[in-house]
C-alpha positions in Angstrom: 17.6 0.5 -6.2 14.6 -0.4 -8.7 12.2 1.4 -6.4 14.2 4.8 -6.5 13.9 4.6 -10.4 10.3 3.8 -10.1 9.7 6.9 -8.0 11.7 9.2 -10.3 9.8 7.9 -13.2 6.5 8.7 -11.2 7.6 12.0 -10.2 8.1 13.0 -13.9 4.7 12.3 -15.1 1.9 14.9 -14.6 -1.5 14.3 -13.2 -3.1 14.3 -16.7 -0.9 11.3 -17.6 -1.4 9.4 -14.5 -5.1 9.8 -14.6 -5.3 8.4 -18.0 -3.0 5.4 -16.8 -5.3 4.7 -13.8 -8.5 4.9 -16.0 -6.9 2.5 -18.6 -5.8 0.3 -15.7 -9.5 0.2 -14.2 -10.7 -1.0 -17.8 -7.9 -3.5 -18.1 -8.1 -5.2 -14.7 -12.1 -5.0 -14.9 -11.8 -6.9 -18.3 -9.3 -9.4 -16.9 -11.1 -10.2 -13.5 -14.6 -9.6 -14.8 -15.3 -7.5 -11.7 -14.7 -3.8 -10.6 -10.9 -3.7 -9.5 -9.8 -2.3 -6.0 -7.1 0.3 -5.7 -4.9 -2.4 -4.7 -5.5 -4.1 -8.2 -4.7 -0.9 -9.9 -1.5 -0.1 -8.1 -0.1 -3.7 -8.8 -1.2 -3.3 -12.5 0.7 0.2 -12.8 3.6 -0.8 -10.1 2.4 2.2 -8.0 2.8 2.3 -4.3 -0.6 2.0 -2.4 -0.2 5.7 -1.2 0.3 6.9 -4.6 -2.6 5.1 -6.0 -4.9 6.3 -3.2 -3.8 9.9 -3.9 -4.6 9.6 -7.6 -7.8 7.8 -7.1 -8.9 10.3 -4.4 -8.3 13.1 -6.9 -10.3 11.2 -9.6 -13.1 10.7 -7.1 -13.4 14.4 -6.2 -13.4 15.3 -9.9 -16.3 12.7 -10.1 -14.4 10.7 -12.9 -14.5 7.3 -10.9 -16.7 6.1 -8.1 -15.7 4.1 -5.1 -18.1 1.3 -4.5 -18.2 0.0 -0.9 -19.2 -3.6 -0.7 -18.8 -6.8 1.2 -15.4 -7.7 -0.5 -13.9 -4.1 0.0 -14.1 -1.0 -2.0 -14.1 -1.3 -5.7 -13.6 1.2 -8.6 -16.0 2.3 -11.2 -15.6 4.6 -14.0 -18.1 7.4 -14.0 -17.1 9.7 -16.7 -13.8 9.4 -18.4 -14.3 12.7 -20.4 -13.6 14.6 -17.1 -10.0 13.8 -17.5 -9.7 16.2 -20.4 -10.5 19.1 -17.9 -7.1 18.5 -16.2 -4.5 20.9 -17.4 -1.3 19.3 -18.9 1.9 19.6 -16.8 0.4 22.0 -14.3 1.4 19.8 -11.4 5.1 20.4 -11.7 4.4 24.2 -12.4 2.4 24.5 -9.1 5.1 22.7 -7.2 7.7 25.2 -8.2 5.4 28.1 -7.7 4.6 27.0 -4.1 8.4 26.5 -3.6 9.3 29.8 -4.7 6.5 31.3 -2.5 7.7 29.5 0.5 11.1 30.8 0.0 10.1 34.4 -0.6 8.2 34.2 2.6 10.9 32.5 4.4 13.4 35.4 3.1 10.9 38.0 4.3 10.5 36.2 7.7 14.5 36.4 7.8 14.5 40.0 7.0 11.9 40.6 9.8 14.1 38.6 12.1 17.2 40.8 11.3 15.3 43.9 11.8 14.0 42.9 15.2 17.5 42.0 16.2 18.8 45.3 15.1 16.1 47.0 16.9 16.8 45.0 20.0 20.6 45.9 19.8 19.9 49.4 19.4 17.5 49.3 22.4 20.3 47.6 24.4 22.9 50.0 23.3 20.6 53.1 24.3 19.8 51.5 27.7 23.4 50.7 28.5 24.0 54.5 27.6 21.3 55.7 29.9 22.5 53.6 32.6 26.1 54.7 32.2 24.9 58.3 32.1 22.8 57.9 35.2 25.8 56.3 37.1 28.3 59.2 36.1 25.4 61.6 37.4 25.4 59.7 40.5 29.1 59.7 40.7 29.3 63.4 40.0 26.5 64.1 43.0 28.6 62.2 45.5 31.9 63.8 44.7 
């Protein structure tokens, strides 16, 4: 039951807020352990799932806000430029999701219209084919009579 509440709470936060939380968690865990933290350490500190933490860290890595250091004891996180977080638009992730959903629904409606049009054309072709066959049969019957 608790996990569902956590997921709902995480879903409400935008990427800007989560990015700031991850950077703060990196600093906090680094201070506590006196060594750069792993993604797992960050996820435990923020009560994130490992998948969610990896997704956020990957985005921050792509933005060059953090650096992933590969070493003998696994990969560790290091903050490169915390000011890059200010380039993240606030609240945009939810808007993008709703925009993508609207686009998907519009394309699906468009596809449904195309399917209905094709079905109508096929029904018309079938109707005209049967009419043509009926006409030919009547002509053959008339010739034989």
